[in-house]
Backbone bond lengths (Angstrom), bond angles and torsions (degrees), N, CA, C in turn:
res aa  C-N    CA-C-N  psi(-1)  N-CA   C-N-CA  omega(-1)  CA-C   N-CA-C  phi
1 X - - - 1.489 - - 1.536 108.80 -
2 X 1.308 116.47 137.57 1.481 122.38 175.80 1.538 108.82 -61.97
3 X 1.349 111.83 155.38 1.472 117.90 173.04 1.547 109.29 -60.21
4 X 1.284 116.43 152.66 1.435 122.13 -178.22 1.540 110.46 -85.77
5 X 1.314 116.67 28.76 1.463 121.95 175.86 1.516 109.13 -140.84
6 X 1.332 115.86 162.74 1.466 121.59 175.20 1.514 107.79 -117.46
7 X 1.298 116.00 126.67 1.431 121.61 -177.72 1.541 111.30 -92.55
8 X 1.314 117.58 118.83 1.464 121.92 177.41 1.506 111.32 -79.31
9 X 1.299 116.11 168.41 1.440 121.51 -177.25 1.500 115.09 -58.58
10 X 1.340 114.74 -29.43 1.464 118.86 179.01 1.515 113.80 -91.89
11 X 1.322 115.23 6.58 1.497 118.39 176.17 1.520 114.44 97.99
12 X 1.325 117.05 -15.49 1.480 118.35 178.28 1.489 112.03 -61.72
13 X 1.270 118.57 136.22 1.457 123.15 -179.72 1.548 110.35 -102.23
14 X 1.308 115.91 120.54 1.457 122.01 176.83 1.520 110.10 -97.33
15 X 1.308 121.35 135.03 1.441 122.02 174.95 1.550 109.05 -56.41
16 X 1.351 115.97 148.86 1.448 121.78 -176.27 1.511 114.81 -72.47
17 X 1.329 115.59 -11.51 1.481 118.49 175.29 1.520 105.68 -144.79
18 X 1.321 118.05 139.50 1.434 124.18 179.37 1.507 112.08 -122.85
19 X 1.277 115.71 172.01 1.491 120.37 -178.41 1.497 107.59 -109.99
20 X 1.351 116.49 121.97 1.441 122.00 -179.75 1.559 109.97 -91.69
21 X 1.326 114.51 151.11 1.454 119.59 -176.08 1.548 113.17 -127.11
22 X 1.333 116.47 12.16 1.480 117.96 177.74 1.521 110.72 -61.80
23 X 1.318 116.19 133.41 1.444 127.08 178.19 1.548 112.90 77.34
24 X 1.333 117.91 3.42 1.431 121.12 171.38 1.524 107.08 -86.53
25 X 1.299 117.01 120.09 1.430 120.81 -174.09 1.518 115.72 -72.44
26 X 1.325 116.14 151.40 1.462 121.27 179.62 1.517 110.20 -59.08
27 X 1.299 117.34 146.44 1.446 122.31 179.38 1.527 113.02 102.07
28 X 1.328 115.51 -144.14 1.462 120.46 -171.56 1.513 112.78 -60.21
29 X 1.332 117.57 -37.13 1.489 118.70 -175.48 1.561 109.88 -61.32
30 X 1.295 116.93 -54.08 1.467 118.58 -177.73 1.538 111.29 -70.83
31 X 1.292 117.74 -36.56 1.475 120.24 177.08 1.523 111.81 -58.77
32 X 1.318 116.75 -49.92 1.438 120.47 -179.25 1.524 112.69 -64.83
33 X 1.342 117.82 -39.37 1.431 121.13 178.42 1.521 111.77 -64.27
34 X 1.326 117.51 -42.61 1.469 120.18 179.30 1.521 110.61 -67.82
35 X 1.310 118.39 -39.04 1.457 119.60 176.13 1.526 111.37 -62.40
36 X 1.321 117.93 -42.13 1.461 123.41 175.67 1.531 110.12 -58.71
37 X 1.326 116.08 -44.26 1.447 122.00 -177.48 1.511 111.16 -65.77
38 X 1.310 117.50 -44.32 1.469 119.84 178.26 1.539 109.53 -64.56
39 X 1.310 116.82 -42.87 1.498 119.38 176.55 1.506 111.99 -59.16
40 X 1.364 118.75 -33.72 1.435 122.84 -177.86 1.553 110.69 -79.05
41 X 1.319 118.53 -11.83 1.448 119.81 179.23 1.540 117.07 117.04
42 X 1.297 117.89 -4.19 1.469 119.29 178.12 1.541 108.21 -66.89
43 X 1.340 114.28 139.20 1.461 119.30 177.28 1.525 111.89 -129.17
44 X 1.342 116.34 15.89 1.453 120.98 172.08 1.526 106.11 -135.90
45 X 1.301 116.37 121.90 1.451 121.92 179.75 1.561 108.34 -115.47
46 X 1.327 115.04 125.90 1.449 121.81 -175.78 1.495 112.07 -106.12
47 X 1.352 117.91 123.65 1.420 123.36 177.22 1.501 109.20 -137.37
48 X 1.311 119.24 -171.53 1.475 123.34 -179.76 1.506 107.54 -165.47
49 X 1.324 113.36 157.13 1.472 119.47 174.56 1.552 111.13 -56.75
50 X 1.391 112.58 -40.76 1.460 118.17 -179.74 1.492 112.83 -59.53
51 X 1.306 119.77 -34.25 1.481 122.91 -174.02 1.528 112.50 -66.37
52 X 1.346 116.81 -25.26 1.449 119.21 -179.65 1.508 114.51 68.48
53 X 1.366 115.53 22.58 1.458 117.19 -179.74 1.517 114.21 -129.90
54 X 1.342 116.39 21.15 1.470 119.88 -179.35 1.510 112.13 -59.33
55 X 1.297 116.15 -40.44 1.484 120.55 -177.78 1.559 110.57 -60.05
56 X 1.297 116.37 -44.36 1.463 120.84 178.38 1.478 113.59 -65.94
57 X 1.320 114.62 -40.30 1.514 121.47 178.16 1.540 107.40 -60.24
58 X 1.326 116.65 -51.19 1.446 120.39 -179.36 1.519 111.85 -60.72
59 X 1.312 117.95 -41.68 1.464 121.76 179.33 1.515 110.92 -59.96
60 X 1.395 115.94 -47.08 1.427 118.67 -178.98 1.522 113.15 -64.19
61 X 1.313 116.27 -39.75 1.449 118.64 178.44 1.542 110.69 -64.92
62 X 1.304 115.10 -39.94 1.497 119.52 179.67 1.512 111.95 -65.17
63 X 1.321 115.00 -32.28 1.519 118.19 -178.99 1.528 113.60 -93.43
64 X 1.340 115.94 6.15 1.487 118.92 -176.40 1.502 112.87 -75.83
65 X 1.295 116.76 -19.53 1.472 118.32 -177.58 1.512 113.17 91.90
66 X 1.359 117.01 -9.51 1.456 120.21 179.25 1.516 109.24 -91.18
67 X 1.363 113.54 152.63 1.443 119.13 171.24 1.518 109.86 -61.99
68 X 1.356 116.55 147.16 1.441 119.24 177.86 1.519 114.44 -55.58
69 X 1.345 116.60 -35.58 1.414 119.39 -178.29 1.511 114.08 -68.75
70 X 1.308 116.66 -13.06 1.471 120.71 -177.80 1.539 113.54 -91.33
71 X 1.315 117.56 -6.72 1.420 122.28 177.93 1.559 109.63 -125.43
72 X 1.311 115.87 117.95 1.496 119.42 -178.23 1.528 109.13 -87.35
73 X 1.317 114.91 137.61 1.480 122.16 178.40 1.482 109.63 -114.67
74 X 1.374 114.60 128.26 1.458 121.67 169.99 1.513 107.20 -107.88
75 X 1.307 118.75 130.32 1.438 122.30 166.24 1.507 110.18 -135.98
76 X 1.353 115.57 170.93 1.459 119.28 -169.71 1.523 112.32 -135.82
77 X 1.346 112.69 142.90 1.476 120.58 171.23 1.479 109.40 -69.03
78 X 1.325 117.13 130.75 1.495 121.92 -178.75 1.522 108.56 -56.32
79 X 1.331 115.92 144.37 1.442 124.03 -177.92 1.566 110.52 -61.14
80 X 1.294 115.37 -32.04 1.484 120.42 -179.41 1.520 112.99 -80.73
81 X 1.346 118.40 -12.38 1.441 121.96 -176.53 1.520 110.84 -97.97
82 X 1.272 119.93 111.85 1.464 123.30 -178.63 1.507 110.35 -139.09
83 X 1.322 115.74 148.72 1.454 119.91 -178.81 1.531 109.76 118.78
84 X 1.355 118.06 157.47 1.461 122.58 -172.73 1.504 111.70 -65.84
85 X 1.328 117.32 -59.17 1.496 121.18 -178.81 1.532 111.87 -64.54
86 X 1.325 115.51 -38.54 1.482 119.28 179.14 1.507 110.71 -61.77
87 X 1.321 118.52 -36.86 1.454 122.24 178.59 1.518 111.61 -68.89
88 X 1.325 115.75 -42.76 1.468 118.22 178.37 1.514 111.52 -59.25
89 X 1.389 116.51 -42.54 1.456 120.18 179.91 1.517 110.48 -64.83
90 X 1.330 115.40 -43.68 1.489 117.78 -178.20 1.513 111.33 -66.16
91 X 1.321 117.46 -36.54 1.445 120.37 177.42 1.537 111.57 -61.30
92 X 1.303 116.77 -45.36 1.488 123.05 178.19 1.517 109.57 -59.13
93 X 1.324 116.06 -42.61 1.503 119.52 -179.18 1.558 109.23 -64.49
94 X 1.300 118.51 -39.76 1.450 119.59 179.31 1.536 110.46 -68.22
95 X 1.314 117.69 -40.12 1.462 119.81 176.73 1.488 112.10 -57.35
96 X 1.304 114.36 -46.16 1.492 119.60 -179.37 1.532 112.24 -62.16
97 X 1.296 114.85 -44.24 1.503 118.15 179.00 1.518 112.86 -65.39
98 X 1.333 114.65 -38.44 1.465 119.03 -178.01 1.532 111.30 -82.34
99 X 1.300 117.36 -7.76 1.446 123.56 179.44 1.526 113.23 53.81
100 X 1.319 113.94 51.80 1.439 122.54 -179.41 1.530 109.26 -141.37
101 X 1.328 117.39 163.64 1.444 121.16 -179.52 1.532 113.00 -105.57
102 X 1.353 116.56 1.56 1.435 119.24 174.87 1.502 109.11 -156.49
103 X 1.343 116.02 158.90 1.458 122.81 176.04 1.542 107.28 -115.17
104 X 1.316 116.22 138.42 1.460 118.51 -179.86 1.544 111.91 -77.81
105 X 1.312 119.52 -37.02 1.462 121.99 178.27 1.569 108.04 -144.01
106 X 1.306 115.86 122.73 1.458 121.57 -178.81 1.514 108.23 -119.15
107 X 1.335 116.23 130.30 1.473 121.05 -171.74 1.540 110.36 -124.97
108 X 1.340 116.17 144.60 1.464 119.44 163.24 1.534 105.68 -76.08
109 X 1.321 117.98 119.96 1.451 122.06 -169.94 1.513 113.80 -64.99
110 X 1.312 116.15 -33.30 1.499 120.38 -178.86 1.495 108.92 -161.26
111 X 1.359 116.35 148.55 1.481 117.46 177.92 1.502 113.99 -70.52
112 X 1.316 117.87 -13.18 1.480 121.94 178.14 1.498 109.58 -141.46
113 X 1.356 117.67 157.23 1.460 120.07 175.21 1.526 111.84 -58.30
114 X 1.308 116.75 148.02 1.456 119.50 177.81 1.563 110.18 -58.74
115 X 1.330 115.36 133.53 1.431 119.64 179.68 1.503 114.25 90.54
116 X 1.311 119.08 -13.52 1.467 120.68 178.62 1.526 108.69 -68.18
117 X 1.317 116.26 143.53 1.446 121.53 -179.02 1.496 112.09 -88.26
118 X 1.350 116.21 163.95 1.467 120.22 175.56 1.536 112.64 80.89
119 X 1.304 116.73 -173.13 1.442 122.10 -177.43 1.535 111.43 -74.46
120 X 1.343 116.33 -22.03 1.474 118.18 -179.76 1.495 112.61 88.21
121 X 1.319 120.03 13.08 1.444 121.95 -179.26 1.532 112.97 -63.45
122 X 1.334 116.04 -23.07 1.460 119.89 -179.30 1.522 110.48 -68.76
123 X 1.315 118.58 -13.54 1.473 122.63 179.60 1.554 112.62 -97.52
124 X 1.342 115.88 1.91 1.474 116.64 -172.99 1.510 114.23 -68.32
125 X 1.352 118.29 -31.95 1.441 119.40 178.66 1.530 109.61 -64.02
126 X 1.316 117.48 -40.39 1.448 123.28 177.66 1.541 110.07 -68.06
127 X 1.338 117.04 -39.96 1.439 122.53 176.61 1.545 110.83 -57.56
128 X 1.325 113.67 -44.88 1.448 120.67 -178.95 1.518 109.71 -63.27
129 X 1.320 118.49 -39.92 1.452 122.48 177.88 1.542 109.14 -62.84
130 X 1.344 116.58 -41.38 1.481 122.16 177.64 1.527 109.06 -61.22
131 X 1.355 114.64 -43.51 1.450 119.45 -177.98 1.551 111.84 -64.19
132 X 1.332 115.66 -36.54 1.476 117.42 177.87 1.522 111.09 -66.63
133 X 1.300 116.82 -33.21 1.457 119.32 174.96 1.521 110.62 -66.04
134 X 1.325 115.24 -42.40 1.463 119.21 176.48 1.499 113.86 -65.59
135 X 1.299 117.50 -35.73 1.483 120.01 175.47 1.538 110.71 -62.23
136 X 1.340 115.22 -42.71 1.467 120.35 178.19 1.496 110.91 -63.04
137 X 1.337 119.27 -43.33 1.470 121.16 177.48 1.513 110.76 -66.29
138 X 1.290 117.25 -32.37 1.493 119.74 177.17 1.512 109.43 -69.65
139 X 1.339 119.40 -40.41 1.442 121.23 179.26 1.545 110.16 -66.47
140 X 1.324 116.57 -29.80 1.472 120.87 178.48 1.509 111.33 -80.16
141 X 1.355 115.85 -2.48 1.498 122.79 179.46 1.537 112.24 67.50
142 X 1.365 115.87 24.67 1.443 118.35 175.45 1.529 109.36 -90.78
143 X 1.327 115.23 -13.48 1.485 120.94 173.49 1.549 105.06 -129.55
144 X 1.321 117.85 133.42 1.460 120.03 -178.74 1.530 113.70 -86.61
145 X 1.347 116.14 -20.35 1.469 120.73 176.26 1.519 108.67 -161.18
146 X 1.368 117.87 151.71 1.405 123.33 -175.20 1.554 109.99 -130.98
147 X 1.319 114.41 148.56 1.453 119.15 -177.48 1.526 111.58 -162.73
148 X 1.314 113.31 -162.13 1.498 119.93 -177.26 1.514 107.41 -139.74
149 X 1.303 113.25 172.89 1.442 122.39 177.69 1.512 110.62 -141.17
150 X 1.296 118.20 139.82 1.483 122.87 179.09 1.510 112.16 66.20
151 X 1.312 119.93 18.29 1.463 121.35 178.71 1.526 109.97 -88.12
152 X 1.344 113.93 131.18 1.503 121.23 176.31 1.515 107.82 -96.21
153 X 1.313 118.03 170.35 1.470 118.89 -178.52 1.534 116.19 -52.46
154 X 1.379 116.53 -36.14 1.460 116.92 -178.71 1.526 110.13 -67.21
155 X 1.307 119.57 -32.23 1.443 121.33 179.60 1.555 109.30 -76.67
156 X 1.315 116.11 -40.66 1.467 121.16 179.47 1.525 110.11 -63.88
157 X 1.311 116.93 -41.79 1.476 119.66 178.54 1.533 110.87 -58.08
158 X 1.331 116.49 -47.62 1.441 120.24 -178.20 1.553 112.16 -64.67
159 X 1.332 116.04 -38.50 1.477 120.18 -178.83 1.537 110.01 -72.69
160 X 1.315 118.71 -45.82 1.464 122.23 -177.76 1.509 111.35 -61.66
161 X 1.353 117.33 -35.56 1.469 122.19 -179.86 1.485 110.49 -56.74
162 X 1.365 118.66 -36.88 1.468 123.15 -175.67 1.496 113.77 -100.07
163 X 1.331 118.17 -9.12 1.451 119.92 -170.26 1.520 113.25 -87.26
164 X 1.334 116.42 150.99 1.427 121.32 170.45 1.510 108.96 -83.71
165 X 1.334 115.90 -35.00 1.480 122.48 -177.71 1.541 107.38 -119.10
166 X 1.310 114.54 125.19 1.474 119.46 177.21 1.536 110.04 -71.14
167 X 1.305 117.87 139.07 1.482 117.45 175.05 1.497 113.93 -48.92
168 X 1.316 118.64 133.12 1.443 124.82 -178.12 1.537 111.84 -85.30
169 X 1.326 115.79 -26.36 1.480 122.30 -175.76 1.492 109.25 -138.58
170 X 1.340 117.84 145.07 1.423 124.13 165.72 1.494 108.57 -125.53
171 X 1.298 119.24 116.51 1.481 122.78 -179.68 1.527 107.42 -95.61
172 X 1.306 116.08 115.18 1.492 120.63 -176.24 1.538 110.86 -133.19
173 X 1.299 116.02 160.09 1.469 121.94 176.03 1.527 109.87 -72.80
174 X 1.318 115.38 120.06 1.471 120.36 176.24 1.539 107.24 -142.60
175 X 1.334 116.53 133.57 1.425 122.81 173.84 1.563 107.20 -164.00
176 X 1.325 119.76 172.63 1.444 119.42 -174.89 1.499 116.91 -58.69
177 X 1.342 118.54 -15.09 1.453 123.58 178.14 1.554 113.07 -100.99
178 X 1.347 114.76 -1.88 1.467 119.17 -178.15 1.515 108.55 -153.63
179 X 1.326 115.72 103.26 1.459 122.79 178.66 1.535 108.42 -123.29
180 X 1.331 118.42 95.53 1.477 121.66 -179.87 1.504 113.25 -73.53
181 X 1.321 115.56 83.69 1.484 119.55 -169.64 1.463 114.70 -62.55
182 X 1.336 118.90 -35.29 1.475 119.69 -177.83 1.578 110.49 -65.82
183 X 1.348 113.91 -45.84 1.500 117.94 179.49 1.503 109.77 -64.34
184 X 1.325 117.82 -40.69 1.486 120.09 179.98 1.512 110.89 -62.82
185 X 1.348 117.43 -45.27 1.442 119.24 179.51 1.519 111.91 -64.11
186 X 1.281 116.72 -39.87 1.471 122.38 179.11 1.537 109.18 -59.45
187 X 1.298 118.30 -47.26 1.449 121.88 -178.49 1.530 111.56 -66.29
188 X 1.315 116.69 -41.13 1.459 119.52 -179.12 1.534 111.81 -64.00
189 X 1.305 113.83 -40.22 1.495 119.75 179.88 1.558 110.82 -61.09
190 X 1.322 116.14 -28.13 1.498 121.52 -176.35 1.491 112.30 -110.41
191 X 1.302 117.93 16.32 1.465 122.34 175.75 1.536 111.79 56.80
192 X 1.284 116.88 40.52 1.486 123.12 174.51 1.481 106.85 -98.10
193 X 1.308 117.76 118.82 1.480 123.00 179.40 1.503 109.47 -65.57
194 X 1.321 117.25 136.90 1.461 124.64 -177.71 1.523 108.55 -102.21
195 X 1.372 116.44 117.10 1.465 119.99 167.59 1.542 107.42 -98.31
196 X 1.300 117.32 139.40 1.449 122.06 -178.30 1.515 109.82 -110.06
197 X 1.345 113.93 115.61 1.469 116.36 176.38 1.546 109.12 -98.70
198 X 1.330 116.49 161.47 1.441 123.22 -170.41 1.576 110.29 49.82
199 X 1.316 115.67 48.67 1.467 119.48 -174.29 1.493 114.58 -65.94
200 X 1.369 117.92 -18.99 1.434 123.97 179.97 1.541 109.11 -105.80
201 X 1.366 115.72 17.66 1.503 119.98 176.53 1.521 112.17 57.07
202 X 1.356 114.50 36.95 1.451 119.23 179.89 1.561 112.60 53.44
203 X 1.292 115.48 36.62 1.445 122.34 177.35 1.490 117.39 94.05
204 X 1.355 118.22 -7.64 1.451 121.37 -177.81 1.519 111.86 -63.74
205 X 1.353 118.77 -26.33 1.456 120.52 -176.93 1.500 110.26 -64.42
206 X 1.284 119.27 -26.44 1.493 120.28 -174.10 1.493 113.86 -71.41
207 X 1.314 117.29 -17.99 1.495 120.39 -179.74 1.507 110.56 -104.32
208 X 1.334 119.01 8.86 1.469 122.60 179.32 1.539 110.41 -88.89
209 X 1.311 115.57 113.48 1.478 121.45 -175.84 1.527 113.68 -56.15
210 X 1.348 115.54 -40.90 1.482 117.92 -175.88 1.488 110.80 -69.78
211 X 1.338 119.35 -30.54 1.448 121.34 177.64 1.540 109.47 -73.58
212 X 1.312 117.26 -38.55 1.429 120.95 176.79 1.533 110.98 -59.42
213 X 1.332 117.15 -41.28 1.455 121.93 179.47 1.560 112.53 -65.13
214 X 1.331 115.05 -42.88 1.490 118.25 176.33 1.463 111.50 -62.48
215 X 1.347 117.62 -43.06 1.459 122.22 -178.62 1.521 111.61 -64.81
216 X 1.341 117.30 -42.08 1.442 120.86 175.08 1.516 113.99 -58.87
217 X 1.321 115.06 -39.66 1.457 121.23 178.64 1.503 112.42 -66.27
218 X 1.285 117.98 -29.16 1.478 122.32 179.79 1.534 111.66 -96.00
219 X 1.288 118.40 -4.31 1.465 124.21 -172.71 1.504 110.15 54.45
220 X 1.326 112.95 49.71 1.466 121.10 179.69 1.543 108.27 -132.35
221 X 1.322 115.88 167.63 1.481 119.61 174.45 1.533 107.34 -80.12
222 X 1.317 114.57 161.17 1.471 120.26 175.92 1.547 109.45 -59.89
223 X 1.303 116.12 -42.09 1.471 120.46 -178.34 1.519 109.41 -60.25
224 X 1.354 117.44 -45.49 1.426 120.37 179.14 1.529 114.11 -60.15
225 X 1.318 114.02 -40.60 1.493 117.78 177.56 1.521 111.70 -63.45
226 X 1.340 116.09 -46.65 1.470 119.64 -176.70 1.527 109.74 -68.15
227 X 1.307 118.04 -39.16 1.491 119.40 -179.27 1.533 109.82 -71.43
228 X 1.334 117.25 -28.93 1.499 119.72 173.63 1.534 109.24 -69.23
229 X 1.308 115.57 -36.68 1.470 119.67 175.83 1.560 111.34 -58.02
230 X 1.347 114.58 -45.73 1.461 118.83 173.63 1.485 112.13 -56.90
231 X 1.316 116.51 -49.39 1.457 123.24 -174.81 1.532 111.49 -58.83
232 X 1.346 114.27 -48.90 1.455 119.06 -178.02 1.514 114.49 -65.82
233 X 1.292 115.69 -17.12 1.511 119.57 177.40 1.532 109.86 -92.16
234 X 1.292 117.44 -4.37 1.455 118.75 -177.99 1.491 115.23 89.25
235 X 1.349 119.18 7.23 1.440 122.99 174.47 1.506 110.59 -79.90
236 X 1.290 117.31 155.08 1.459 121.71 174.80 1.553 107.33 -111.31
237 X 1.329 116.72 97.33 1.459 119.58 -176.23 1.495 114.43 -77.12
238 X 1.335 116.99 153.47 1.472 124.35 -176.71 1.519 108.84 -126.23
239 X 1.331 119.74 69.67 1.460 118.36 -179.47 1.525 112.45 -70.52
240 X 1.295 116.17 152.12 1.436 121.09 179.82 1.492 110.00 -128.81
241 X 1.331 116.65 137.36 1.477 123.17 173.92 1.511 109.08 -158.21
242 X 1.341 115.21 156.47 1.482 118.17 171.67 1.542 108.92 -113.98
243 X 1.295 116.80 6.01 1.475 122.78 177.09 1.543 108.66 -90.64
244 X 1.335 116.86 115.62 1.473 120.08 -176.13 1.537 114.30 -54.40
245 X 1.327 118.54 -39.26 1.440 121.98 179.45 1.538 111.71 -65.36
246 X 1.338 116.91 -43.19 1.458 121.57 179.11 1.505 110.96 -69.68
247 X 1.303 116.25 -39.74 1.509 118.73 176.42 1.535 108.15 -55.11
248 X 1.280 118.22 -46.75 1.471 123.68 -178.68 1.510 110.76 -65.14
249 X 1.323 116.65 -48.57 1.471 121.11 -178.90 1.538 113.28 -61.11
250 X 1.337 115.46 -35.57 1.456 118.95 -174.51 1.517 113.23 -68.25
251 X 1.308 119.03 -20.71 1.466 121.85 178.90 1.514 112.53 -93.02
252 X 1.325 116.91 -9.98 1.438 121.57 -177.72 1.522 112.25 -89.40
253 X 1.333 114.63 68.43 1.505 120.42 -173.06 1.532 109.97 -124.02
254 X 1.285 119.42 13.08 1.487 119.60 -170.64 1.479 111.52 -107.53
255 X 1.352 120.78 2.80 1.446 122.87 -176.01 1.513 112.78 -114.53
256 X 1.330 117.21 18.52 1.447 121.74 172.33 1.517 109.50 -150.49
257 X 1.366 116.10 168.82 1.480 121.37 -172.18 1.513 109.12 -134.51
258 X 1.285 117.45 141.62 1.477 122.62 172.98 1.519 109.02 -95.49
259 X 1.315 116.84 130.95 1.497 120.04 175.62 1.488 109.24 -73.84
260 X 1.309 116.55 161.96 1.471 121.92 -178.74 1.511 110.75 -56.31
261 X 1.287 118.85 -38.37 1.474 122.02 179.26 1.526 110.17 -61.33
262 X 1.339 116.65 -42.56 1.431 121.11 177.43 1.558 109.49 -62.66
263 X 1.328 116.65 -47.53 1.430 120.81 -177.02 1.543 111.36 -57.11
264 X 1.297 115.75 -42.69 1.459 119.38 -178.05 1.526 113.56 -72.82
265 X 1.327 116.31 -30.31 1.475 119.86 -179.23 1.491 114.11 -79.27
266 X 1.322 115.46 -16.63 1.497 120.25 -176.85 1.531 111.43 -68.16
267 X 1.311 116.79 -36.46 1.480 123.68 -176.76 1.514 111.17 -75.48
268 X 1.337 118.08 125.35 1.411 121.06 177.63 1.585 110.48 -129.66
């Protein structure tokens, strides 16, 4: 069995499963969910400027009783925020909201603003400027690792050509109904760790008959089977829930194995 961590190019170890907070509202909802996640054993919490809940995430981590070094925080530069100085200001704002003096993983949330048409290549010069700011913050040890999200090979090529530091992580949408093979292959060839967001297809997996059958055969939940599928492929999934039982169940994926036949039948 693979280690339950992912090693980045710089040696930083990321837990093999993290807790996502997208759509968890600021305040008690996100605070309670993050506390439940930490109690269940999650040690990587994923948020973003876009989510509007960084303050609650930081408060929950601060009240968890754990040392800051024992909980890794991912946050993201807003897709609409691009440029060197703009990135520095956005980073400082996230630090203040999270009530911390460093970020474990900082990502460019998207190569283009949300809703922008086309491939977004017209934004790459500004993305490169943002990346240079992130490289400087990394050199200053205010960020422990840097990466991107929603970047396809064409965006990665343009960024890597100008970068001093290759992205260490690419966070992309992956689930049994969406497997972007070209981007996955590109990242693997360049030792870029893949984080998978919406790993449960925003709940669609629960109504899939074939997944229910596999789960029943393993005496597991559908979520556990799908998250195990992510894990066995080397993806780092980021499931989200505000239900304490599901939060706990979702991290319990390390004591069973999916056979190759199961792995292949999961994808539809």
